[in-house]
C-alpha positions in Angstrom: 16.7 -12.1 8.7 16.9 -10.6 4.8 18.7 -7.1 4.4 19.1 -6.0 0.7 20.8 -3.0 0.0 19.3 0.6 0.1 20.0 1.3 -3.3 20.7 -0.8 -6.7 19.8 -3.2 -9.0 15.9 -4.6 -8.9 17.4 -7.8 -6.5 18.2 -4.9 -3.9 14.4 -3.7 -3.6 12.3 -7.0 -4.2 12.4 -10.3 -2.7 10.2 -12.9 -3.7 10.4 -16.4 -2.3 11.3 -19.9 -4.5 7.3 -20.8 -3.5 6.6 -17.0 -5.3 3.9 -14.3 -5.4 0.2 -14.6 -3.9 -2.7 -15.0 -5.8 -6.5 -14.5 -4.6 -7.5 -16.6 -1.7 -10.2 -16.9 0.8 -7.3 -15.3 2.9 -6.2 -13.2 1.1 -7.1 -9.4 1.7 -6.3 -7.4 -1.1 -5.7 -3.6 0.7 -5.7 -0.6 -0.8 -4.2 2.4 1.0 -5.6 6.1 0.6 -6.3 6.1 -3.1 -8.0 9.2 -1.8 -8.7 12.7 -4.7 -5.6 14.9 -2.8 -3.0 12.3 -3.6 -3.7 13.2 -7.3 -4.0 16.7 -6.7 -1.6 18.6 -9.0 -0.6 20.6 -6.2 1.4 17.8 -5.4 5.1 17.4 -5.3 7.0 15.3 -8.0 6.1 11.3 -7.7 7.4 7.9 -9.2 5.8 4.8 -10.1 3.3 6.9 -13.0 1.7 3.2 -13.8 0.5 2.4 -10.1 -2.6 3.2 -10.3 -3.2 1.2 -13.6 -1.6 -2.1 -11.6 -3.7 -1.2 -8.9 -7.1 -1.2 -11.4 -5.5 -4.4 -13.0 -4.8 -6.4 -9.2 -8.6 -4.9 -8.3 -10.3 -6.1 -11.4 -8.8 -9.8 -10.3 -9.8 -10.1 -7.0 -13.5 -8.5 -7.6 -13.3 -11.1 -10.3 -12.5 -13.8 -8.2 -14.8 -12.8 -5.9 -12.1 -12.3 -3.0 -11.8 -10.2 -0.2 -11.1 -6.9 -0.9 -10.3 -3.6 2.3 -10.2 0.1 1.1 -8.0 2.3 3.6 -9.0 5.7 3.9 -7.0 8.4 5.8 -9.3 11.0 8.1 -6.9 13.7 8.7 -7.8 15.4 12.1 -5.1 18.6 10.8 -7.6 21.2 9.5 -4.9 21.9 7.0 -4.5 18.6 5.3 -6.1 17.4 2.0 -7.4 14.5 3.9 -9.7 16.4 6.2 -13.3 15.9 5.7 -15.6 17.8 4.0 -13.6 18.4 1.4 -13.0 16.7 -1.9 -9.6 15.8 -1.1 -10.6 13.1 1.3 -12.7 11.5 -1.0 -12.0 8.2 -3.0 -10.8 8.6 -6.7 -13.2 7.3 -8.9 -11.2 4.1 -9.8 -11.0 3.1 -6.7 -14.4 3.7 -5.1 -15.5 0.8 -2.8 -18.2 -1.9 -4.4 -21.0 -2.9 -2.3 -19.9 -5.4 0.1 -16.1 -4.6 0.4 -14.7 -3.4 3.6 -13.7 0.7 4.3 -11.5 0.9 7.3 -10.8 5.1 8.5 -7.8 5.2 9.9 -6.7 9.1 11.4 -2.4 7.9 11.6 -0.6 6.3 9.4 -0.5 2.7 10.3 -3.8 1.6 9.1 -4.2 -0.8 11.6 -4.0 1.5 14.7 -7.2 1.8 16.7 -9.5 0.9 13.9 -10.5 -2.5 14.1 -9.1 -3.7 10.9 -7.2 -6.3 13.2 -10.5 -7.5 14.4 -11.9 -7.5 10.6 -9.4 -9.8 9.5 -9.1 -12.2 12.2 -13.0 -12.9 12.4 -12.9 -13.8 9.0 -10.0 -16.3 9.0 -7.8 -13.8 6.8 -4.4 -14.0 7.2 -2.8 -12.8 4.1 -2.9 -9.4 2.5 -1.5 -8.1 -0.5 -0.7 -4.7 -0.2 -0.8 -1.4 -2.5 -1.5 2.5 -2.7 0.3 5.7 -1.4 2.7 7.2 0.0 5.3 4.0 0.2 7.1 5.6 2.4 4.2 6.6 5.0 1.0 4.8 5.2 2.4 1.5 3.0 5.2 1.3 5.1 3.6 1.4 8.8 1.0 -0.7 7.9 3.3 -3.8 6.3 5.2 -3.4 9.0 2.1 -3.1 11.2 0.6 -6.5 9.6 3.4 -8.6 9.7 4.6 -7.7 13.5 0.9 -9.0 13.7 1.5 -12.4 12.2 -0.2 -11.6 8.9 1.5 -12.6 5.7 2.2 -9.2 3.9 3.0 -9.1 -0.2 4.1 -5.6 -1.2 3.4 -4.5 -5.0 6.2 -2.8 -5.4 4.5 -1.3 -9.3 1.4 -0.3 -7.2 3.0 1.8 -4.5 4.0 5.7 -5.1 5.6 8.4 -3.0 6.8 12.2 -3.7 10.1 13.9 -3.9 10.9 15.8 -0.4 13.7 16.9 1.1 16.2 14.6 3.9 16.8 16.3 7.2 19.7 18.3 5.6 17.5 19.8 3.1 18.9 18.1 0.1 16.0 16.9 -2.5 15.6 13.7 -2.6 13.9 12.1 -5.3 10.5 9.9 -5.5 11.9 6.8 -6.5 15.1 6.6 -4.2 12.9 7.2 -1.1 10.5 4.5 -2.9 13.1 2.4 -3.0 14.8 3.0 0.0 11.3 1.9 2.0 11.1 -1.3 -0.2 14.5 -2.3 1.1 13.6 -1.4 4.8 10.6 -4.0 4.4 12.3 -6.9 1.9 12.0 -10.3 3.5 11.3 -8.7 6.7 7.8 -7.4 6.8 7.1 -8.3 3.6 7.2 -10.5 0.1 8.1 -7.3 -2.0 7.3 -8.3 -5.9 5.8 -6.4 -8.8 2.0 -7.1 -10.0 2.7 -8.7 -13.0 4.3 -11.3 -10.8 1.0 -11.7 -8.4 -0.8 -12.0 -11.7 0.9 -14.6 -12.5 1.2 -16.4 -9.2 
């Protein structure tokens, strides 16, 4: 079991095995989580990783050029106060991440993209055994989906600089920075549930 430290140098939030990160293959699906318009709303709290969208776009272009499988995960909230509720602009995909013809769209109602969505069956019938995961928010839907994927037996690569999250208070009401929350979430997942690496490392693999 790999138990990284929670904060500190980059090695504590990253774990790349000796055989390196994953590049596109017919058995590897790029899985883009919740890149919807409400996640770009100026009213959202401060966030980390300002280059995350550019890194997601680079990976998406690589997968498309290689004609490899791509999954777009869309959150559909049942909460009438949510920015993800149907019938308003926040639920729509951001323009840069609109699914192209033939790319699979998964609708979810909870943080885990596998729960009640048919995603596992979609992957199994196509013999897709590994995922490269990007998107938002690191400590919500990204973390929940990575955990579920690993527990179902999928090999997961989580791209640290193609995910982001937002500032939020802890249980005692103390403000916590998005980057600290992001790094702790990566540390929770590294080794046990996923290979954590950068977009550059994936593209160089």
